[in-house]
KENU-409640 format. One record per residue (C-alpha): x, y, z; residue in three letters. Coordinates in steps of 0.2 Angstrom, whole numbers, plus 5000, padded with zeros to 4 digits. Each point is the difference from the previous one (the first is absolute). Layout:
N
XYZala;...
***
This chain:
296
549157265592met;499450084984thr;498649924992thr;499750074984gln;499849874989thr;501549984988pro;499950024980ser;499949824991pro;501549954994ala;500350004981arg;501049844990tyr;501150034985ser;500849824990leu;501450064994ala;500749874989ala;500149825005asp;500950015014glu;499550175013tyr;498550055007leu;499850205002phe;499150045016val;499550195003glu;499450035018val;499650224997ser;500150114989glu;500750115011glu;501749985008met;499550015020ala;500849905015leu;498449905000asp;500249924984ala;501849985002phe;499649895018phe;498849904991arg;501149974986ala;501249975011leu;499049885013ser;499249914984ile;501749964992thr;500449955019gln;498849874999arg;500349914982leu;501950015004arg;499749915017ala;498849864991leu;501649974991ala;498649904986leu;500949894985pro;500050124985gly;500350195009ile;501850024990ile;500050195007glu;499450135009ile;499950194999cys;499050135010pro;499950204996ala;499650155007asn;498149954997ala;500049834987ser;501049855001tyr;500349854985gln;500449815001val;500649914988arg;499649834999tyr;500549854994glu;498249954990pro;500249814997asp;500149995019leu;498450135005ile;498950104991ser;499650174997ala;498549975003glu;500449905021arg;501250104999leu;498550175000ile;499049915013glu;501349965011ile;500850215000leu;498050065001lys;500049885017ser;501650075008leu;499250174995asp;498449965012asp;501049945012glu;501050165003val;498750104998ala;499149915016ala;501650075010gln;499450035016arg;501750105003glu;501250044984arg;501650005008thr;501649914987leu;501649925011glu;501450104989thr;501850085005arg;500550195003val;501850044988ile;500950165004glu;500850084987val;501550115002pro;499750154986val;501550124996leu;498950134992tyr;500550154987asp;501649884998asp;501450054988pro;499449864987trp;498350014997thr;500550174997arg;501249994987glu;498649924992thr;498850085000leu;500750164997met;500649934984arg;498249964994phe;499150175005arg;499650004986asp;498749885001arg;499350085016his;498750125006gln;500850115008asp;501950034993pro;500550135013ser;500249875014gly;500249835006ser;498749864999asp;499950055020leu;499950154998asp;498450014990tyr;499349865008ala;499950115015ala;499150134991arg;498749944995ile;499949895015asn;499750165009gly;501750005008phe;501150145004ser;501449924996thr;500749834997pro;500449945018ala;498149995004gly;499849894985phe;501249895006ile;499150035017glu;498349964992ala;500749834988his;501049945016ser;499150005016ala;498449904992ser;500049804995pro;500049944984trp;498949844996phe;501049884986val;498549994989ser;500949884984met;501449984992val;500850014984gly;500150104984phe;501849945002val;500849875011ala;499650035019gly;499450184999leu;498850045015pro;498550104997phe;499550115014met;498550065004tyr;499950165016gln;499049935015met;499050165005val;498450084997pro;499850024980arg;499950205005glu;501949985008arg;500749904983gln;501650084992leu;499750014982gln;501350034986val;500049984980pro;501049904993lys;501550094987tyr;499250074983leu;501049874991arg;500849865006pro;502149995006arg;501349904993thr;500849985017asp;499349975015thr;501449955017pro;499849825007lys;499050005014gln;499450215000thr;498250025008val;499050084989gly;498350034997tyr;498650044990gly;498350045001gly;499449935020cys;501049874997phe;502050005008ser;501249864993cys;501949945000ile;501049984986tyr;500749805003ser;500850024983val;501050124991arg;499150084985gly;498750124990ala;498550065011gly;498650145001gly;499850035019tyr;500650165009gln;501949955008met;500150055020phe;501449915008gly;500749815000ile;500249865014thr;501649895001pro;498749865004met;500349854986pro;498349964995ile;500449894987tyr;501349875002asp;500449884983pro;501349975005asp;499749915018gly;501250115008gly;498950085010gln;499449895017pro;498250105003his;499449964985ile;499549804996asp;500149914983asp;498750104992ser;501050134996met;498950135006ile;500250075017phe;498350094999phe;497949905005arg;498450084995pro;499450065017gly;501450045007asp;500150185010ile;501550104999val;500550155011lys;501450114987his;501550085015arg;501050164995ala;501749975001ile;501450094995asp;501449964988arg;501549925013ala;498649895005thr;499449984983his;501949964995asp;500349885014arg;498349904997leu;500650004981gln;501549925006ala;499349865010asp;498749974986ala;501549994991glu;500849865011ala;498449914999gly;499950065020arg;498250094996phe;498649965014arg;498450094999pro;498950055014arg;498649895000val;498849975010ala;498249904998pro;498550075002phe;498250005000thr;498950114988phe;498250035005asp;499150094985leu;498750075013asp;501050075011ala;501050084987phe;498450074994glu;499450055016gly;501950105007asp;501249994984pro;501150105013asp;500149865011ala;500349884988thr;501550124997ala;500650005018ile;499849805000arg;500949984986val;501650105008lys;499849935015glu;500549824994val;501750084994leu;500550065015gln;
***
């Protein structure tokens, strides 16, 4: 267990109903773990007046009803929960591992990215070509292997409904990094697997976007029509704290899974998982092996 004392959180009121809490100025797994652990405890308390709880990468926001709970009392409770998290002897999180099938270098994102080369850093090739080169891989296949081999934490869900931001679970010196487009596109296919900075994402709906496009998944992640049995009434599949393991698939597998999704038969591979932050920091590769094993 790490003995480093965490920095004090910063509490900021946003209008009359929102409290924003910044636990760190830097995105790191321990900051994310701290924010998620606090918000999970707050949700478990089921306090009157708490309307919505939204964890993010290194912060969280709470919407509350000031007639039922004051900002001062809410901050007092959150500071107490922060102290509880800091005092934990074991920093563990009960979560789930989700396998996401990905058709890398698919025809739909390739057609789209070619329409927007004037907004890209390297118009001469594809997004995968560019990402591979700036990360030191001789071919896109090497980049795809690095992207799909390691697990990813869902650190927040938002921007548009159901879109997960994912942080790679490897030592910082091994993290993939790819800048966003120079100017955003006006089109991105639904369920595109994208990348910007150190974050991967899955676009939940078709629309504008600025992340590099590497592939597409047939797995539905946003279900406003209620036709997908793996998505509950919230309409959103991913939750902060989920661990994602990408699996590269071929076109035939994609088309079969896409047909299942369109018929409401898609079932993602999901397994419960206990994430241990200290064990991960001691041996990230061992954690990656455990993530892979629970899906087998």
